[in-house]
C-alpha positions in Angstrom: -67.4 27.5 -53.1 -65.2 28.3 -50.2 -66.7 27.8 -46.7 -66.8 30.8 -44.5 -67.5 31.0 -40.8 -66.0 30.1 -37.5 -63.7 27.0 -37.3 -65.8 23.9 -36.9 -68.9 25.4 -38.4 -70.9 23.7 -41.0 -72.1 25.4 -44.2 -74.6 24.2 -46.7 -74.3 24.5 -50.5 -76.8 23.7 -53.1 -75.7 22.5 -56.6 -77.7 21.8 -59.6 -76.9 19.4 -62.6 -79.5 20.6 -65.1 -79.6 18.6 -68.3 -81.2 19.0 -71.6 -80.9 17.2 -75.0 -80.6 19.6 -78.0 -80.2 18.4 -81.6 -79.0 15.0 -80.4 -76.4 16.3 -77.9 -76.7 16.1 -74.1 -76.2 19.6 -72.6 -75.6 20.8 -69.1 -76.4 24.2 -67.7 -73.4 26.2 -66.4 -72.8 29.6 -65.2 -70.8 32.1 -67.2 -67.4 30.8 -68.2 -68.8 27.2 -68.3 -66.4 26.3 -65.5 -69.0 25.7 -62.7 -72.6 24.4 -62.2 -75.1 26.7 -60.8 -74.9 26.9 -57.1 -75.2 28.8 -54.0 -75.5 28.6 -50.2 -78.5 27.5 -48.3 -79.9 30.4 -46.6 -82.3 30.9 -43.7 -84.7 32.7 -46.0 -85.0 29.5 -48.1 -88.3 27.5 -47.4 -86.6 24.3 -48.3 -83.4 22.9 -49.9 -85.2 22.5 -53.2 -86.7 26.0 -53.0 -83.2 27.4 -52.5 -81.8 25.5 -55.4 -84.5 26.7 -57.6 -83.8 30.4 -56.6 -80.1 30.1 -57.1 -80.6 28.5 -60.6 -83.0 31.1 -61.8 -80.9 33.9 -60.2 -77.6 32.8 -61.9 -79.0 31.5 -65.3 -82.3 33.0 -65.7 -83.7 29.5 -66.4 -86.5 28.2 -64.2 -86.3 24.5 -63.2 -89.0 21.9 -63.9 -88.2 18.3 -62.9 -85.7 18.0 -60.0 -84.6 15.1 -57.9 -81.9 15.0 -55.2 -78.7 13.6 -56.5 -76.2 13.1 -53.7 -74.7 14.8 -50.8 -71.0 15.6 -50.7 -69.3 16.1 -47.5 -65.7 15.4 -48.1 -63.6 17.3 -45.7 -61.4 18.8 -48.5 -64.1 19.4 -51.1 -64.1 23.1 -50.8 -60.4 23.6 -51.0 -59.9 25.0 -47.4 -61.7 27.7 -45.3 -62.9 27.6 -41.8 -66.4 26.0 -42.3 -67.0 22.5 -43.3 -69.0 22.8 -46.6 -71.7 20.0 -47.2 -72.9 20.2 -50.8 -76.5 18.9 -51.5 -76.6 18.3 -55.3 -79.8 17.9 -57.5 -80.4 16.6 -60.9 -82.9 18.7 -63.1 -84.3 17.7 -66.5 -85.5 20.3 -68.8 -85.5 21.6 -72.5 -82.8 24.0 -73.4 -84.0 27.6 -73.7 -82.1 30.9 -73.7 -82.0 32.3 -70.2 -83.3 35.7 -69.2 -80.2 36.3 -67.1 -76.5 36.4 -67.3 -76.0 32.7 -67.8 -78.0 32.5 -71.1 -74.8 31.3 -73.0 -74.2 28.6 -70.4 -75.4 25.4 -72.1 -72.5 23.1 -72.9 -72.3 19.5 -74.3 -71.2 17.4 -71.4 -68.8 15.5 -73.6 -66.7 18.8 -73.5 -66.0 17.7 -69.9 -65.9 14.0 -70.5 -64.8 13.3 -74.1 -64.1 9.6 -73.4 -67.8 9.0 -72.5 -69.1 9.4 -76.1 -69.1 6.0 -77.6 -71.7 6.7 -80.3 -69.1 6.5 -83.0 -67.3 3.5 -81.5 -64.5 3.6 -78.7 -63.2 7.3 -78.5 -59.8 7.8 -79.9 -58.8 9.5 -76.6 -59.1 6.3 -74.8 -56.7 4.3 -77.1 -54.4 7.2 -77.8 -54.2 9.1 -74.5 -55.8 7.5 -71.6 -54.8 3.9 -72.0 -51.0 4.5 -72.2 -51.1 6.9 -69.3 -53.2 4.8 -67.0 -51.1 1.8 -67.9 -48.0 3.8 -66.9 -49.8 4.8 -63.6 -50.7 1.2 -62.9 -47.2 -0.1 -63.3 -45.7 2.6 -61.2 -47.3 1.0 -58.1 -45.9 -1.6 -55.9 -46.4 -5.4 -57.1 -49.3 -5.7 -54.5 -51.0 -2.5 -55.8 -50.3 -3.0 -59.5 -52.8 -5.8 -60.2 -55.7 -4.0 -58.4 -54.9 -0.9 -60.5 -54.8 -2.8 -63.7 -58.1 -4.4 -62.9 -59.8 -1.2 -62.2 -58.5 0.5 -65.3 -59.5 -2.5 -67.5 -63.1 -2.5 -66.0 -63.6 1.2 -66.1 -62.3 1.8 -69.5 -63.1 -1.5 -71.4 -59.7 -2.7 -71.8 -58.4 -6.4 -72.2 -61.7 -7.6 -73.3 -63.9 -6.0 -70.6 -67.3 -4.7 -71.7 -68.0 -1.0 -71.8 -70.4 0.1 -69.0 -71.8 3.4 -69.6 -72.8 3.9 -66.0 -69.3 4.0 -64.6 -68.9 7.7 -65.6 -68.1 8.6 -61.9 -65.7 5.8 -61.5 -63.8 6.7 -64.7 -63.4 10.3 -63.5 -62.3 9.4 -60.0 -59.8 6.9 -61.5 -58.3 9.6 -63.6 -58.4 12.0 -60.6 -56.5 9.3 -58.5 -54.0 8.9 -61.3 -53.3 12.7 -61.3 -54.4 13.0 -65.0 -57.1 15.7 -64.7 -56.4 19.5 -63.9 -58.6 19.2 -60.9 -55.9 16.9 -59.4 -53.1 19.5 -60.3 -52.0 17.5 -63.3 -48.9 18.8 -65.0 -50.2 17.5 -68.4 -53.9 16.8 -68.0 -55.8 14.6 -70.4 -58.5 16.2 -72.6 -61.6 17.4 -70.9 -62.7 20.9 -69.8 -62.0 21.4 -66.1 -64.5 22.8 -63.6 -64.1 24.6 -60.2 -63.7 22.5 -57.1 -65.5 19.2 -57.4 -68.1 20.3 -59.7 -66.9 18.0 -62.5 -67.2 15.1 -60.1 -70.7 16.2 -59.2 -71.5 16.4 -63.0 -70.1 12.7 -63.5 -72.5 11.7 -60.6 -75.5 13.2 -62.4 -74.6 11.5 -65.8 -74.2 8.2 -64.1 -77.5 8.5 -62.4 -79.3 9.6 -65.5 -77.7 6.8 -67.6 -79.0 4.2 -65.1 -82.4 5.8 -64.7 -83.3 5.9 -68.5 -83.3 2.0 -68.5 -86.0 1.7 -66.0 -88.0 5.0 -65.8 -89.3 7.1 -68.8 -87.5 10.1 -67.5 -86.4 11.2 -71.0 -89.9 12.6 -71.8 -88.8 15.5 -69.5 -86.2 16.4 -72.1 -88.6 15.9 -75.3 -90.9 18.5 -76.8 -94.7 18.0 -76.7 -94.5 16.0 -80.0 -91.5 14.2 -81.6 -90.5 11.7 -84.1 -89.2 8.1 -83.0 -85.9 9.0 -84.5 -85.7 12.0 -82.3 -86.6 10.0 -79.3 -83.9 7.5 -80.1 -81.2 10.1 -80.7 -82.0 11.6 -77.4 -81.6 8.3 -75.6 -78.4 7.6 -77.4 -77.1 11.1 -76.6 -77.6 10.5 -72.8 -76.2 7.0 -72.8 -73.3 7.7 -75.2 -74.1 4.6 -77.2 -76.0 3.8 -80.5 -79.0 1.6 -80.1 -80.5 -0.9 -82.5 -83.2 0.9 -84.4 -85.7 -1.8 -84.8 -85.3 -3.3 -81.3 -85.7 0.2 -79.8 -88.9 0.9 -81.7 -90.3 -2.6 -80.9 -89.6 -2.3 -77.2 -91.2 1.4 -77.3 -94.3 -0.2 -78.8 -94.4 -3.1 -76.4 -94.2 -0.7 -73.4 -96.9 1.5 -74.8 -94.9 4.6 -73.9 -96.1 6.7 -77.0 -99.0 7.4 -79.3 -99.3 9.0 -82.6 -100.5 12.6 -82.7 -102.0 12.2 -86.2 -99.5 14.8 -87.6 -96.2 14.3 -89.4 -93.1 16.4 -90.1 -91.3 16.8 -93.4 -88.0 17.8 -91.7 -86.4 14.4 -92.0 -84.7 14.6 -95.4 -87.0 11.8 -96.8 -90.6 10.8 -96.4 -92.5 12.7 -93.8 -92.2 11.1 -90.3 -95.1 10.5 -88.0 -95.1 12.6 -84.8 -95.6 11.0 -81.6 -96.3 12.1 -77.9 -96.0 10.2 -74.6 -99.2 8.6 -73.6 -101.1 10.4 -70.8 -101.1 7.3 -68.7 -97.2 7.4 -68.9 -97.2 11.1 -67.8 -99.5 10.2 -64.9 -97.7 7.0 -63.9 -94.1 8.3 -64.3 -93.4 7.9 -60.6 -94.4 4.2 -60.7 -91.4 2.0 -60.8 -91.1 -0.7 -63.6 -92.1 1.7 -66.5 -89.1 1.5 -68.8 -87.5 3.4 -71.6 -85.5 0.6 -73.1 -81.7 0.9 -73.9 -80.5 -1.8 -76.2 -77.1 -1.6 -78.0 -76.9 -1.8 -81.6 
């Protein structure tokens, strides 16, 4: 969004990162064209920031919001690409279940790995890291002065798990910002950008912030239930967690930790849609739903 108004004025923008998990894929709600997140200016008629956000999302996508939490405030001087007013963006993270919208944005659900293909490690290290990102980031690091070179090499190694460094799924934003700094993404006017769908302005940066927040949050709060249907199999729950984290988890460890934390209970029903024996259906325990705002209730993420 380009700020408008008198020089020195400050304008407010509301931006939503709305996430769902469908068929084991993390999906983000975009406006038509899939190049931007739902957003709009904060207007005097809006009762609150959150009320304004909900109004813009429903107007642009036809999708009402459920669970929402404030994500981050972006106030970089150049974030709007120019204009007379300083535009401050207040972003929110929303969790929901994917449904066709009633408005023009009904086709706007996209897997977030379209925007960040290097973040999906469920099948092992993505080929794009070794084949594309690693050589180009190495070249960027070696192009610096001797003093800067070592610092760049360390940042690249930590962010992209090179030279023996462990992969940290929570560094989504740091990885994107490193690629931006290296001039390798289209938002940085890259002549030959690396794979990954672009977004307008700093919307991809905001999306990266939302992914990082959610990946950290699923380790200590059971927020994933906001993304699940009323009943589900344990495999569906596991696949949803894996989709968000971009990692495979150990099946038996995952189920043992779920049981230890007493997050779910059996519904008494089962589903035949598993390709084998009918699988038991579960639901989140009412106590979990009531106590979801209490810190310390975890949905475990353990690597396989």
